[in-house]
BAVO-699193 format. One record per residue (C-alpha): y, z negated, x; chain; residue in three letters. Coordinates in steps of 0.001 Angstrom, whole numbers. Layout:
<rs>
r c2:Y c3:Z c1:X roza:A lumlo:ALA
...
</rs>
This chain:
<rs>
r c2:-4873 c3:4106 c1:10659 roza:A lumlo:MET
r c2:-2825 c3:1551 c1:8274 roza:A lumlo:ILE
r c2:-3076 c3:-1816 c1:9355 roza:A lumlo:ARG
r c2:-2154 c3:-5561 c1:8410 roza:A lumlo:GLU
r c2:1717 c3:-6161 c1:9162 roza:A lumlo:GLY
r c2:2589 c3:-2289 c1:8844 roza:A lumlo:ASP
r c2:5071 c3:-1002 c1:6187 roza:A lumlo:ARG
r c2:3701 c3:1175 c1:3884 roza:A lumlo:VAL
r c2:5086 c3:3874 c1:1266 roza:A lumlo:LYS
r c2:2997 c3:4090 c1:-2005 roza:A lumlo:VAL
r c2:1964 c3:7922 c1:-2342 roza:A lumlo:VAL
r c2:1303 c3:9325 c1:-5795 roza:A lumlo:PRO
r c2:-2096 c3:10861 c1:-6815 roza:A lumlo:ARG
r c2:-3358 c3:11871 c1:-10021 roza:A lumlo:GLU
r c2:-6888 c3:9891 c1:-9108 roza:A lumlo:ALA
r c2:-5290 c3:6639 c1:-8644 roza:A lumlo:SER
r c2:-3615 c3:4924 c1:-11862 roza:A lumlo:PRO
r c2:-1915 c3:2391 c1:-9666 roza:A lumlo:PRO
r c2:-673 c3:5006 c1:-7189 roza:A lumlo:THR
r c2:1421 c3:6075 c1:-10486 roza:A lumlo:GLN
r c2:2658 c3:3068 c1:-11417 roza:A lumlo:LYS
r c2:4213 c3:2051 c1:-7802 roza:A lumlo:TYR
r c2:4939 c3:5624 c1:-7060 roza:A lumlo:ALA
r c2:7512 c3:5682 c1:-3907 roza:A lumlo:MET
r c2:8146 c3:1915 c1:-4052 roza:A lumlo:GLN
r c2:7676 c3:356 c1:-278 roza:A lumlo:ARG
r c2:6271 c3:-2883 c1:865 roza:A lumlo:GLY
r c2:4012 c3:-3791 c1:3789 roza:A lumlo:TYR
r c2:342 c3:-4724 c1:4502 roza:A lumlo:VAL
r c2:-702 c3:-8364 c1:3726 roza:A lumlo:THR
r c2:-4518 c3:-7704 c1:4282 roza:A lumlo:MET
r c2:-7349 c3:-5852 c1:4671 roza:A lumlo:SER
r c2:-10945 c3:-5756 c1:2970 roza:A lumlo:THR
r c2:-13637 c3:-3788 c1:3260 roza:A lumlo:PRO
r c2:-15122 c3:-2240 c1:173 roza:A lumlo:SER
r c2:-18231 c3:556 c1:-665 roza:A lumlo:VAL
r c2:-15344 c3:3151 c1:-1463 roza:A lumlo:TYR
r c2:-13226 c3:2247 c1:2311 roza:A lumlo:GLY
r c2:-11260 c3:-442 c1:2915 roza:A lumlo:PRO
r c2:-8970 c3:-2523 c1:441 roza:A lumlo:GLN
r c2:-5585 c3:-2769 c1:1568 roza:A lumlo:LEU
r c2:-3392 c3:-5512 c1:-40 roza:A lumlo:PHE
r c2:509 c3:-4636 c1:127 roza:A lumlo:VAL
r c2:3349 c3:-7092 c1:-741 roza:A lumlo:GLN
r c2:6177 c3:-4515 c1:-2601 roza:A lumlo:LEU
r c2:9673 c3:-4743 c1:-1739 roza:A lumlo:ASP
r c2:10161 c3:-4998 c1:-5764 roza:A lumlo:ASN
r c2:6816 c3:-7532 c1:-6653 roza:A lumlo:ASN
r c2:7528 c3:-11268 c1:-6776 roza:A lumlo:PRO
r c2:6484 c3:-13086 c1:-3204 roza:A lumlo:GLU
r c2:2920 c3:-13584 c1:-2958 roza:A lumlo:GLY
r c2:2114 c3:-10940 c1:-5345 roza:A lumlo:ILE
r c2:135 c3:-8621 c1:-3384 roza:A lumlo:ASP
r c2:-1324 c3:-4945 c1:-5270 roza:A lumlo:THR
r c2:-4653 c3:-3355 c1:-4154 roza:A lumlo:ALA
r c2:-4774 c3:147 c1:-2921 roza:A lumlo:PHE
r c2:-6992 c3:2614 c1:-1039 roza:A lumlo:GLU
r c2:-5765 c3:3948 c1:2324 roza:A lumlo:GLU
r c2:-5609 c3:7366 c1:1636 roza:A lumlo:ASP
r c2:-2620 c3:5515 c1:-1405 roza:A lumlo:ASP
r c2:-351 c3:4886 c1:1274 roza:A lumlo:LEU
r c2:1830 c3:6433 c1:4138 roza:A lumlo:GLU
r c2:2811 c3:4579 c1:7040 roza:A lumlo:GLU
r c2:6963 c3:4020 c1:7328 roza:A lumlo:ILE
r c2:8253 c3:4934 c1:10597 roza:A lumlo:PRO
r c2:10623 c3:2145 c1:12111 roza:A lumlo:PRO
r c2:13216 c3:4561 c1:11650 roza:A lumlo:LEU
r c2:12959 c3:5172 c1:8274 roza:A lumlo:GLU
r c2:12993 c3:1822 c1:6556 roza:A lumlo:ASP
</rs>
């Protein structure tokens, strides 16, 4: 389970256009919120300006082990 503060990598999925746009980018989860389809995770991607978060479903993200970061 991915939590706020975790480092993550975007995993490209055909069914999710945002994952195709941001494929393999890394960032950290700043906030999560429940939704009908499961938790929405807001990620501050490393390449985005500070304060600009992108929303993903949990299946769109992969937690990065500390040694890989």
